[in-house]
C-alpha positions in Angstrom: 239.2 92.3 179.9 241.3 92.8 176.1 244.5 92.1 176.7 246.6 95.0 176.9 250.0 93.5 174.7 249.4 93.8 171.5 248.5 97.5 172.3 251.3 98.0 174.0 253.6 96.6 171.1 251.5 99.0 168.8 252.4 101.9 171.0 256.2 100.7 170.6 255.7 100.1 167.2 254.4 103.8 166.6 257.2 105.2 168.6 259.7 103.2 166.8 258.6 104.7 163.5 258.2 108.0 164.8 262.1 108.4 165.7 261.3 111.2 167.8 258.9 114.1 169.1 255.8 113.3 170.8 252.5 112.0 169.8 248.8 113.1 171.0 245.9 111.4 170.3 242.6 111.9 171.7 239.5 109.6 171.7 236.3 110.6 170.4 233.7 113.1 172.7 230.3 112.0 174.0 228.0 112.9 171.3 224.3 114.4 172.4 221.4 113.0 171.0 218.7 115.3 172.0 218.5 117.5 175.0 220.3 115.7 178.1 220.1 112.0 176.1 223.7 110.7 174.8 224.2 108.6 171.6 225.8 105.3 172.6 229.3 105.9 173.4 232.1 104.8 170.4 235.7 105.4 171.4 238.1 107.1 168.5 239.4 104.0 166.5 243.1 105.1 166.4 243.0 106.3 170.0 241.5 102.7 170.6 244.3 100.8 168.4 246.8 102.1 170.2 245.6 101.8 173.7 242.6 99.5 174.0 240.8 102.0 176.4 237.3 102.4 175.6 236.3 105.1 178.5 235.4 109.2 177.3 237.2 111.8 178.4 241.1 110.2 177.7 244.1 111.2 175.7 247.3 109.2 175.0 250.4 110.6 174.8 253.8 108.9 173.3 257.2 110.2 173.5 259.4 108.6 171.0 263.0 109.5 172.1 262.5 108.3 175.6 259.5 105.4 174.5 257.7 106.8 177.6 253.8 106.3 177.2 251.3 108.4 179.4 247.5 108.5 179.4 245.2 110.7 180.6 241.5 109.7 181.6 238.9 110.1 183.8 239.3 110.4 187.8 238.0 107.3 189.9 234.6 108.8 191.2 232.3 106.8 193.3 229.6 109.0 192.6 229.5 109.0 189.3 229.9 105.3 189.1 226.3 104.7 191.0 225.0 106.8 187.8 227.3 105.8 184.9 229.0 102.9 185.6 232.8 101.6 186.5 235.8 104.0 185.7 239.3 103.0 185.7 240.8 106.1 187.3 244.6 106.9 186.1 246.0 104.3 188.5 244.3 101.1 187.7 244.4 102.2 184.2 247.8 102.8 184.3 248.4 99.4 185.5 245.9 97.6 183.6 246.7 99.0 180.1 250.8 98.9 180.6 251.4 102.7 180.6 254.2 104.0 182.2 252.2 107.1 183.6 248.5 108.0 183.9 247.0 111.1 185.0 244.0 112.8 185.7 242.3 114.4 182.3 241.9 117.4 184.4 245.9 117.7 184.5 246.2 117.8 181.0 246.4 121.5 180.0 248.6 121.9 182.8 251.3 118.6 181.8 251.2 119.0 178.3 253.3 122.1 177.6 255.6 120.4 180.1 255.5 117.4 177.7 255.8 119.4 175.0 258.9 121.2 175.7 262.2 120.3 173.4 260.4 118.1 171.6 261.2 118.5 167.6 258.3 116.8 166.3 254.8 117.1 167.2 252.8 114.2 165.4 249.0 115.0 165.8 245.8 114.8 164.0 245.2 118.7 162.6 241.9 119.6 161.3 240.0 116.3 162.7 238.5 118.6 165.4 238.5 122.3 165.7 238.1 122.2 169.2 241.2 120.0 169.9 243.7 122.4 167.3 242.6 125.1 169.1 243.5 123.5 172.4 246.6 122.2 171.0 247.8 125.9 169.6 247.5 127.2 173.3 249.7 124.4 174.4 252.6 125.1 172.1 252.1 129.0 172.8 252.6 128.4 176.3 255.8 126.3 175.6 256.9 129.3 172.8 256.3 131.6 175.8 259.4 130.0 177.6 261.8 130.7 174.8 264.0 133.2 176.7 264.5 130.3 179.3 265.6 128.0 176.5 263.1 126.0 176.3 261.9 125.0 172.7 258.7 124.6 171.2 258.2 121.6 168.5 259.0 123.1 165.0 257.6 120.6 162.6 253.8 119.2 162.9 253.4 115.8 161.1 249.8 114.1 160.9 249.6 111.1 163.1 247.2 109.6 161.0 249.9 109.0 158.3 251.7 106.6 160.6 248.6 104.9 162.2 246.5 104.3 159.4 249.6 102.3 157.8 250.0 100.2 160.6 246.1 99.6 160.7 246.0 98.5 157.1 247.8 95.3 158.0 246.0 93.4 160.7 247.3 91.3 163.4 246.9 88.1 164.4 244.2 89.4 167.3 242.8 91.6 165.1 242.2 88.4 162.3 240.4 86.6 165.1 238.5 89.5 165.8 237.3 89.9 162.4 236.6 86.2 161.8 234.6 86.1 165.1 232.4 89.4 163.9 232.2 87.7 160.4 230.5 84.6 161.8 228.2 86.3 163.8 227.0 88.4 160.9 227.0 85.3 158.6 224.7 83.7 160.9 222.4 86.8 161.3 222.0 86.9 157.5 221.0 83.5 157.3 218.6 83.9 160.1 217.3 87.0 157.9 216.7 84.8 155.2 214.8 82.1 157.1 212.8 85.1 158.5 211.8 86.8 155.4 208.6 86.2 153.5 205.7 88.4 152.1 203.8 90.8 153.7 206.7 91.4 156.4 208.0 94.8 156.8 211.8 95.6 156.3 212.1 96.5 159.5 210.9 93.3 161.0 213.8 91.8 159.1 216.3 94.2 160.4 215.2 93.4 163.7 216.1 89.7 163.4 219.5 91.1 162.5 220.2 93.4 165.2 219.0 90.7 167.5 221.1 87.8 166.7 224.0 90.6 166.7 223.3 91.4 170.3 222.3 87.8 171.5 225.7 86.5 170.4 228.2 89.5 172.0 228.1 91.9 169.2 228.4 95.5 171.0 226.4 96.8 167.9 225.7 97.3 164.4 229.1 98.1 162.4 226.7 100.6 160.3 223.2 101.2 159.7 221.7 98.3 158.0 220.0 98.5 154.7 217.3 96.6 154.2 215.8 97.3 150.7 212.9 95.3 149.1 211.9 95.4 145.4 213.1 98.7 144.0 214.6 100.1 147.3 217.2 97.8 146.5 218.4 100.3 143.6 219.0 102.9 146.2 222.8 102.4 147.4 222.5 103.5 150.7 218.7 103.0 151.4 218.4 103.1 155.2 214.6 104.2 155.8 213.8 100.1 156.1 210.1 100.5 156.4 208.1 99.1 153.4 206.3 95.9 153.3 207.8 93.1 151.3 206.1 91.5 148.3 205.9 88.0 146.4 208.1 88.1 143.7 210.4 90.9 145.3 214.3 90.6 145.7 215.4 91.7 149.1 218.8 93.1 149.5 220.8 93.2 152.8 223.7 95.0 153.4 224.6 94.8 157.4 227.1 93.5 159.8 228.1 93.7 163.3 230.8 95.0 165.4 232.9 93.0 167.8 235.1 94.4 169.9 235.6 97.6 168.0 236.0 95.7 164.3 233.4 95.5 161.6 231.9 93.1 159.6 230.4 94.1 155.8 228.3 91.4 154.3 225.8 91.8 151.6 223.4 89.6 150.5 220.3 89.7 147.8 217.5 87.0 147.8 214.1 86.1 146.9 211.3 87.4 149.4 209.4 84.4 148.3 212.0 81.7 148.4 212.9 81.4 144.8 214.4 83.5 142.2 212.3 84.3 138.5 214.5 83.4 135.5 215.4 87.1 134.9 216.6 87.9 138.9 218.4 84.6 138.6 220.4 86.1 135.2 221.2 89.1 137.0 222.1 87.5 140.1 224.4 84.7 138.3 226.0 88.0 136.4 226.9 89.8 139.7 228.1 86.5 141.5 230.4 85.8 138.5 231.6 89.2 138.7 232.6 88.6 142.3 234.1 85.1 141.7 236.1 87.1 138.8 237.1 89.8 141.4 238.0 87.1 144.6 240.4 85.3 142.2 242.0 89.1 141.5 243.0 89.3 145.4 246.2 87.9 145.4 249.4 89.3 147.0 251.4 91.3 144.7 248.2 92.3 142.6 247.4 96.0 142.8 244.1 97.1 144.5 242.3 98.0 141.7 242.7 94.8 139.7 239.8 93.1 141.7 237.6 95.8 140.6 239.0 95.5 136.9 237.8 92.3 136.9 234.5 92.4 137.8 233.9 95.2 135.6 234.9 92.9 132.7 232.5 90.3 133.9 229.7 92.8 134.4 230.1 94.6 131.3 230.0 91.6 129.0 226.7 90.5 131.2 225.2 93.9 130.8 225.3 93.4 126.8 223.8 90.0 127.0 220.7 91.3 129.1 220.2 94.2 126.8 221.3 97.1 129.2 224.4 98.1 127.2 225.4 97.5 123.7 229.1 97.1 121.8 231.9 95.2 123.0 233.3 94.8 126.2 236.3 97.2 125.8 233.6 99.8 124.4 231.3 99.8 127.5 234.1 100.0 129.5 235.7 103.0 127.9 232.4 105.0 127.4 231.3 103.9 130.9 228.1 103.0 129.5 228.0 100.3 132.1 228.1 103.1 135.1 224.2 103.9 134.8 223.7 99.9 136.2 226.7 99.6 138.3 228.4 103.0 139.8 230.3 102.4 142.4 233.6 100.6 143.5 233.9 96.9 144.4 235.7 97.3 147.1 237.2 99.1 150.5 239.2 98.2 153.3 237.9 96.7 156.6 238.6 97.1 160.2 238.0 99.1 163.0 236.2 101.3 160.7 233.8 100.0 158.0 235.6 102.2 155.5 238.5 101.3 157.0 242.0 103.5 157.8 244.7 103.2 154.8 245.5 104.4 151.7 244.4 103.1 148.1 247.7 104.3 146.1 251.1 105.1 147.0 253.4 107.8 144.7 249.8 107.7 142.4 249.8 104.2 141.5 247.5 101.8 143.2 248.7 100.1 145.9 249.9 96.3 145.6 248.0 93.7 148.0 250.1 92.3 150.7 249.1 89.7 153.5 247.1 90.9 156.3 245.3 93.7 154.2 241.6 93.0 154.9 239.0 94.3 152.5 235.7 94.0 151.1 234.7 92.7 147.4 230.9 93.9 146.7 229.8 94.1 143.0 226.3 94.9 142.0 223.8 95.8 139.5 220.9 98.1 140.0 218.6 98.4 137.6 215.9 101.4 137.2 212.8 101.5 134.8 213.4 102.9 131.7 212.5 102.9 128.0 215.3 101.1 126.9 215.3 98.5 129.6 213.7 95.1 129.1 210.8 95.6 131.5 211.4 91.9 133.1 214.5 93.6 134.8 213.0 96.8 136.0 213.7 97.5 139.9 216.0 94.5 140.1 219.0 95.6 142.8 221.8 92.9 143.2 224.7 93.5 145.8 227.1 90.6 147.0 229.8 91.4 149.6 232.2 89.3 151.2 235.0 90.4 153.8 238.4 88.7 152.6 241.4 88.5 154.1 244.6 88.9 151.8 246.8 85.8 152.6 250.5 84.8 151.6 249.0 82.4 149.0 245.9 84.2 147.8 243.1 84.9 149.9 240.3 84.1 152.8 236.8 84.4 152.4 235.6 85.2 155.9 232.4 85.4 155.4 232.0 82.5 153.2 229.4 81.0 155.3 226.7 83.2 154.6 224.8 81.4 151.6 225.1 82.8 148.3 224.7 80.8 145.4 221.5 80.3 144.0 221.1 77.0 145.4 222.3 77.8 149.0 219.8 80.3 149.2 216.9 79.0 148.1 217.8 75.7 150.2 218.4 77.8 153.3 214.9 80.0 152.7 213.3 76.3 152.1 214.5 75.2 155.7 213.2 78.2 157.4 
């Protein structure tokens, strides 16, 4: 079982930041896949961050004024456990997860008006779920009906995500350790995929290698739908069909990462199906790799969020000019946006419990400064579709190189560095399949 101590500490920290009032956060609902079959359950990230509790049908309530923590969860039910597996039940959940109180989820509508009474502020994720919004409004109206008895409902509403997003942006030591473990599993999976790829294979066969390695090494699921894109498919940014056959001379772009104990990894590698880059493929690959190195150099505490992106863009713009994809000066290509024809996304995003993790990118209208404990991806790319004004040797080359990066006091740690990345490393890994 996960150590409850970090989760208790996060709850206390959130209540300190609230100052007063009450916070209410529900976990994610179970989702029907079709008829009476459900998708595999995955908890809400904010809820899990504060509780460590992974069962559905659960709500956490935090009362900042009294530092009181309350969990609502499913009842212990021997009959349902025969069908669906173990349930903690309120009493065991209270003791195991360090809550002051725990109650049956069936008591939620009765107890919430009592807990909301005389609280100045309600911290709640308004607009995230319309059904929950209606339920919360019902509780508030129930409290307002007691006004003649001197009971007051909260008079202000604050989005609890504002506080929790900011907390989640800075990974504690437990989170960093989990991210490194997830990264290690995913790095090895990418190496395995490189060694399994060959002309005649299908993309889904390589995807199966990734998924097998994830699960065989303790990951509960992929962090997102894997992209396994051969040849021209690599020029589709979110290609997920993964059903085409691989051909000699193609590149294979794989964007895939596992989820481990809730935390995501997110790696992209691009490599030649036949084991060796052609001259044209190598030229584009080295350009993207140089852009990534420039971006990684800019991941430093004190630099603002956009500096890695800006560094990558300058290298890509010069490379596109050199390859005949763009014309003019670097500054001219950047100012005109001509590079966007071949590079149309940003160079990274926050990473954590969600693959595109919580946290703002700007504060007061300005890019925020990078600080130790932040975790992000660095992922420049280049995607070249056939066109009359594009050198034919470059047609259908799609390349992205992505790593997961932890900002440290002195710079950054690339926690996915074990996945082969240079031309020499990739070709050596494929020779030793």
